[in-house]
C-alpha positions in Angstrom: -29.9 -64.7 -57.7 -28.0 -62.9 -54.9 -27.7 -62.6 -51.1 -25.9 -59.5 -50.9 -25.6 -57.3 -53.9 -27.9 -54.5 -54.0 -31.1 -55.4 -55.4 -33.7 -53.1 -57.9 -35.8 -51.3 -55.1 -32.1 -50.8 -52.9 -30.7 -49.1 -56.1 -34.0 -47.7 -56.5 -34.1 -45.4 -53.0 -30.3 -44.5 -53.4 -31.1 -43.0 -56.2 -34.2 -41.4 -55.0 -32.4 -40.1 -51.8 -29.6 -38.9 -54.1 -31.4 -37.0 -57.0 -33.7 -35.0 -53.5 -30.7 -34.0 -51.9 -29.6 -33.2 -48.4 -33.3 -33.5 -46.7 -35.1 -33.2 -49.8 -38.4 -35.3 -50.3 -38.4 -38.4 -52.4 -42.1 -38.2 -52.6 -44.8 -36.3 -54.5 -46.8 -33.2 -53.4 -49.4 -34.5 -50.5 -52.1 -33.3 -51.3 -54.1 -31.3 -48.7 -56.0 -34.8 -47.4 -52.8 -36.4 -47.3 -50.9 -33.7 -45.3 -54.2 -33.4 -42.5 -53.7 -37.2 -42.1 -50.0 -36.8 -41.5 -50.2 -34.2 -39.0 -53.0 -36.3 -37.3 -50.9 -39.3 -37.2 -47.7 -37.0 -35.5 -50.4 -35.7 -33.4 -51.3 -39.5 -31.9 -47.6 -40.2 -31.7 -47.3 -37.6 -28.7 -50.0 -38.8 -27.5 -48.6 -42.0 -27.0 -47.7 -43.4 -23.4 -44.3 -43.7 -23.7 -41.4 -45.6 -21.6 -39.0 -43.2 -19.8 -36.7 -42.9 -22.4 -34.1 -40.8 -20.4 -32.0 -43.6 -19.9 -32.8 -45.8 -22.9 -31.8 -46.9 -26.5 -34.3 -46.1 -29.2 -34.3 -46.7 -32.9 -35.7 -44.5 -35.3 -36.2 -47.2 -38.5 -36.5 -45.4 -41.5 -34.7 -42.7 -40.8 -34.7 -41.3 -44.2 -32.4 -38.3 -44.9 -34.6 -36.2 -42.7 -33.2 -36.8 -38.8 -33.9 -39.0 -36.2 -37.1 -38.4 -34.8 -38.2 -36.1 -37.7 -41.4 -36.6 -37.1 -41.9 -38.5 -33.5 -39.7 -35.7 -31.9 -39.5 -37.5 -28.3 -37.6 -40.0 -29.4 -34.9 -37.4 -29.0 -35.5 -37.7 -24.5 -33.8 -40.7 -25.3 -30.0 -42.0 -24.0 -28.3 -43.6 -27.7 -29.8 -42.7 -30.8 -29.9 -45.2 -33.4 -31.3 -43.8 -37.0 -31.4 -47.0 -39.3 -32.2 -46.8 -43.0 -32.0 -48.7 -46.6 -30.0 -45.9 -48.2 -26.5 -45.3 -47.1 -27.0 -41.6 -48.4 -30.0 -40.8 -46.4 -28.2 -42.3 -43.3 -25.2 -39.9 -44.0 -27.8 -36.4 -44.6 -29.3 -37.7 -41.1 -26.1 -38.0 -39.3 -24.9 -34.7 -40.4 -28.3 -33.4 -39.1 -27.5 -35.4 -35.7 -24.4 -33.3 -35.5 -26.0 -29.6 -35.9 -29.0 -31.2 -33.5 -29.2 -29.3 -30.3 -30.7 -32.1 -28.8 -28.9 -35.0 -30.0 -25.4 -33.6 -29.8 -25.6 -34.5 -26.5 -26.9 -37.7 -26.8 -24.6 -41.2 -27.9 -26.3 -41.1 -32.0 -25.3 -44.0 -34.8 -26.6 -44.0 -38.3 -26.7 -48.0 -39.7 -28.5 -49.3 -42.7 -30.7 -52.1 -43.3 -32.8 -54.1 -45.1 -35.2 -55.1 -42.9 -33.6 -58.4 -42.0 -30.4 -57.6 -40.6 -30.7 -54.6 -38.1 -26.6 -54.5 -37.1 -28.3 -54.2 -33.9 -26.6 -55.9 -30.9 -29.8 -58.8 -29.3 -32.3 -57.1 -26.7 -31.1 -53.9 -25.7 -33.3 -51.5 -27.3 -36.1 -50.4 -25.0 -38.0 -48.8 -28.4 -38.3 -49.7 -31.8 -40.2 -46.7 -33.8 -40.8 -47.7 -37.6 -42.6 -45.4 -39.2 -44.2 -46.1 -42.5 -41.7 -48.8 -43.1 -42.8 -52.7 -43.0 -45.0 -51.9 -46.1 -41.6 -51.5 -47.2 -40.1 -55.1 -47.0 -41.5 -57.7 -48.8 -41.1 -60.6 -45.8 -42.8 -59.4 -42.7 -42.6 -61.8 -40.3 -38.5 -62.0 -41.0 -38.4 -57.9 -40.5 -41.0 -58.5 -37.3 -38.3 -61.6 -35.7 -35.3 -59.1 -36.2 -37.4 -56.2 -34.2 -37.9 -58.7 -31.6 -34.9 -59.7 -31.3 -33.1 -56.6 -30.8 -35.9 -55.6 -28.6 -35.5 -55.7 -24.6 -37.5 -58.1 -22.6 -40.9 -56.0 -21.9 -39.7 -53.6 -25.0 -41.9 -51.0 -27.1 -42.4 -51.4 -30.7 -44.4 -48.4 -32.6 -45.7 -49.3 -36.5 -47.8 -46.8 -38.4 -48.2 -47.1 -42.0 -51.3 -47.3 -44.5 -54.3 -49.3 -44.2 -54.4 -51.5 -47.3 -58.7 -51.2 -47.6 -60.1 -48.5 -45.2 -63.7 -48.3 -45.1 -65.0 -46.9 -48.8 -61.7 -48.4 -50.6 -63.2 -51.8 -48.7 -66.9 -51.0 -49.9 -65.7 -50.7 -53.4 -62.9 -53.2 -53.4 -60.4 -50.9 -54.2 -56.9 -50.9 -52.4 -55.3 -47.8 -50.9 -51.5 -46.7 -51.1 -50.7 -48.9 -54.1 -47.1 -47.8 -55.4 -44.2 -49.6 -56.3 -42.1 -49.1 -53.0 -45.7 -50.5 -51.3 -44.6 -54.2 -51.6 -46.0 -55.6 -48.8 -49.0 -53.4 -48.0 -51.4 -54.8 -45.6 -55.1 -54.0 -44.3 -55.3 -54.0 -40.7 -57.0 -57.4 -39.9 -53.5 -58.7 -41.6 -51.2 -56.1 -40.0 -52.2 -56.8 -36.2 -52.3 -60.8 -37.2 -48.4 -60.5 -38.4 -47.7 -58.1 -35.1 -49.4 -60.3 -32.8 -47.0 -63.6 -33.7 -44.3 -61.5 -32.3 -45.8 -58.8 -30.1 -48.7 -57.7 -27.3 -50.7 -54.9 -28.8 -51.1 -52.0 -26.2 -52.6 -49.6 -28.1 -54.3 -49.2 -31.5 -54.8 -45.9 -33.6 -56.0 -44.8 -36.7 -56.3 -41.4 -38.9 -57.6 -40.8 -42.6 -55.9 -39.1 -45.5 -58.2 -39.9 -48.0 -62.3 -40.0 -49.0 -62.1 -41.9 -52.5 -59.6 -42.0 -55.2 -62.3 -39.7 -57.5 -62.4 -37.4 -54.5 -59.0 -36.8 -53.1 -57.6 -33.8 -55.6 -61.4 -32.1 -54.9 -61.0 -31.8 -51.1 -58.8 -28.3 -51.3 -60.1 -26.6 -47.9 -58.2 -27.4 -44.9 -60.6 -27.2 -42.5 -62.5 -30.0 -43.6 -59.5 -32.5 -44.4 -58.4 -31.6 -40.3 -61.8 -32.8 -39.7 -61.9 -36.3 -42.0 -58.2 -36.7 -40.8 -59.7 -37.1 -37.1 -63.4 -38.6 -37.4 -62.3 -42.2 -37.6 -63.8 -44.1 -34.5 -63.0 -47.7 -35.8 -59.2 -49.2 -36.4 -59.8 -51.0 -39.5 -61.7 -48.1 -41.4 -59.2 -45.7 -40.8 -56.3 -45.1 -43.9 -53.5 -45.0 -41.8 -52.8 -47.0 -38.7 -51.0 -46.3 -35.8 -50.0 -49.4 -33.6 -47.8 -49.5 -30.3 -46.9 -53.1 -29.2 -45.0 -54.5 -26.0 -42.3 -57.5 -27.2 -43.9 -61.2 -26.5 -42.1 -63.5 -24.2 -42.2 -66.9 -24.5 -42.0 -67.3 -27.9 -38.7 -68.4 -30.0 -38.6 -66.6 -33.3 -36.7 -68.8 -35.9 -33.3 -67.0 -36.3 -31.4 -65.0 -38.6 -32.5 -66.2 -42.0 -30.7 -65.7 -45.3 -33.1 -63.8 -47.8 -32.5 -64.4 -51.8 -33.5 -62.2 -54.0 -34.8 -63.0 -58.0 -34.8 -59.8 -59.9 -37.5 -60.2 -63.0 -34.5 -60.9 -65.5 -33.3 -63.8 -63.8 -37.0 -65.6 -64.5 -37.9 -67.2 -67.6 -41.1 -66.5 -70.0 -42.1 -68.9 -72.1 -43.6 -68.8 -75.0 -41.9 -65.2 -74.7 -41.5 -62.3 -72.4 -41.8 -58.4 -73.0 -40.2 -56.2 -70.2 -41.7 -52.9 -69.4 -40.5 -50.3 -67.4 -42.6 -49.9 -63.7 -41.3 -46.9 -62.8 -38.1 -44.8 -64.8 -35.3 -47.7 -64.7 -37.3 -50.2 -62.6 -38.4 -53.1 -64.8 -40.7 -55.7 -64.9 -41.3 -59.0 -67.1 -45.3 -59.8 -68.9 -46.0 -62.8 -69.8 -48.0 -63.0 -73.5 -52.1 -63.7 -72.9 -51.6 -67.7 -72.2 -48.4 -68.1 -71.3 -46.0 -68.7 -68.0 -43.5 -67.0 -66.1 -41.2 -69.4 -64.2 -39.2 -68.2 -61.0 -36.0 -70.3 -60.0 -37.1 -71.8 -56.5 -33.3 -72.0 -54.5 -31.9 -75.0 -52.2 -33.4 -74.2 -48.3 -35.8 -72.0 -49.4 -38.6 -72.0 -46.6 -40.6 -69.3 -47.7 -41.3 -66.9 -50.8 -43.0 -62.9 -51.0 -43.8 -62.8 -54.5 -44.3 -59.0 -55.7 -46.5 -59.1 -59.0 -47.4 -56.1 -60.2 -51.0 -54.5 -60.8 -52.7 -51.6 -63.0 -55.9 -51.2 -64.8 -54.6 -53.4 -67.1 -54.1 -56.5 -65.4 -55.5 -59.4 -65.2 -56.1 -62.7 -63.2 -52.4 -64.7 -62.7 -52.4 -68.8 -61.7 -49.7 -69.0 -59.6 -49.0 -72.7 -59.0 -46.2 -74.7 -56.9 -45.5 -78.4 -57.0 -48.5 -78.3 -53.8 -50.7 -75.9 -55.1 -52.4 -73.3 -57.6 -53.8 -70.5 -56.7 -55.3 -67.5 -58.5 -54.7 -63.6 -57.9 -56.8 -61.0 -59.4 -54.2 -58.4 -60.0 -56.1 -55.4 -61.2 -56.6 -52.0 -59.3 -57.1 -48.5 -60.4 -53.5 -47.3 -59.8 -50.0 -49.0 -60.3 -48.7 -50.7 -57.6 -46.9 -54.1 -55.9 -49.1 -56.7 -55.2 -47.6 -59.5 -53.1 -48.1 -63.4 -52.8 -46.9 -65.3 -49.7 -46.0 -68.7 -50.3 -44.8 -70.3 -47.1 -43.3 -74.1 -47.1 -46.4 -75.7 -47.2 -47.2 -74.3 -50.2 -43.6 -74.5 -51.7 -43.7 -78.1 -51.1 -41.2 -79.2 -52.8 -40.5 -77.2 -55.8 -37.7 -76.2 -57.6 -39.5 -73.5 -59.7 -42.5 -71.3 -59.6 -44.5 -70.7 -62.5 -46.8 -67.7 -63.0 -49.3 -68.4 -65.9 -51.1 -65.3 -67.4 -54.4 -67.3 -67.4 -55.8 -64.1 -70.3 -58.7 -63.2 -67.7 -59.9 -60.1 -65.8 -62.4 -58.8 -64.0 -65.1 -56.4 -66.3 -63.6 -53.5 -64.2 -60.1 -54.2 -65.8 -58.5 -52.6 -69.4 -56.6 -56.0 -69.8 -55.2 -58.8 -68.5 -52.2 -58.5 -68.4 -49.7 -60.3 -65.5 -46.0 -58.5 -64.7 -43.5 -60.4 -62.6 -41.4 -57.4 -60.2 -39.3 -59.7 -57.6 -39.1 -62.8 -55.5 -38.1 -63.1 -51.9 -37.0 -66.2 -50.7 -35.9 -66.9 -47.0 -33.4 -69.7 -46.6 -33.5 -71.9 -43.4 
């Protein structure tokens, strides 16, 4: 178990940014639909009514290697600009870009690294935090939102953009949109709103489209059609991309910053045997044999666990057992990616181990009944 050392996902991001180089993309090329959705998102951001930023401290969380305010240029109107990312290489790239940016050259700029649980910014000093396509990358959503709440001034504004795990067509077909290795905390629109409202008052919700259907998207090559589809949403909950603007709630007392312990797959124990499999490049998961069990030790003082399992077309049904409860999770997905299972203090009980059982059962559309453990993140309090 580790609370300080660079974990598997941190190493993945660092390697990805270094391989891409300065300003390079760590992602595959966008489809025509995805590009139209991306452009529509930028348009929505430009339409938001922001507070006066001329004397403000503004945070671009998930700044990457592309520079502060890359997809949201109005952030540069601030007095103090802070870029945050998990990757040291990415942060250094954005620092260099700021030095040559004519607008930012006249601003106070800072760049820091963070996992999301330890945003090293003074309490109550930020007027606006923008977290673009980030909340789905951070396993412990409540801990991240508590940190955003902490650094914002009273009445401060937070803006989140993220994929919707269940846009209309996917929800109808019982599929999930935007699955992937990095999306360890992917949520649907209702889950997202519930999480944000614990700390913030929602001021605006907007949606856009980047997908039609998993088997149809690659066939849409007409730019005009894609642009029309990106705008063709009237219901926030039906959209594939979500933009939420919220204001810091007063009168609440979030728990103080928590220590987080990461348990990687290699630190788990499997009976009667196990097989370690590559999820992506050198990022590994541990697969239990059918009828077998993976055991994850619970550190002392754990108040919450985010259990991340692997999902793909060969996945089956896992039974998650603690001293207090047992629940079943169908891990099947039409594409590969992460499934997060949240175990709060009530679900954990007094457990010293979490057992993940490979039941050997599967849904009719699955090609197998595999159960693969990726990692677990424990919040200690």
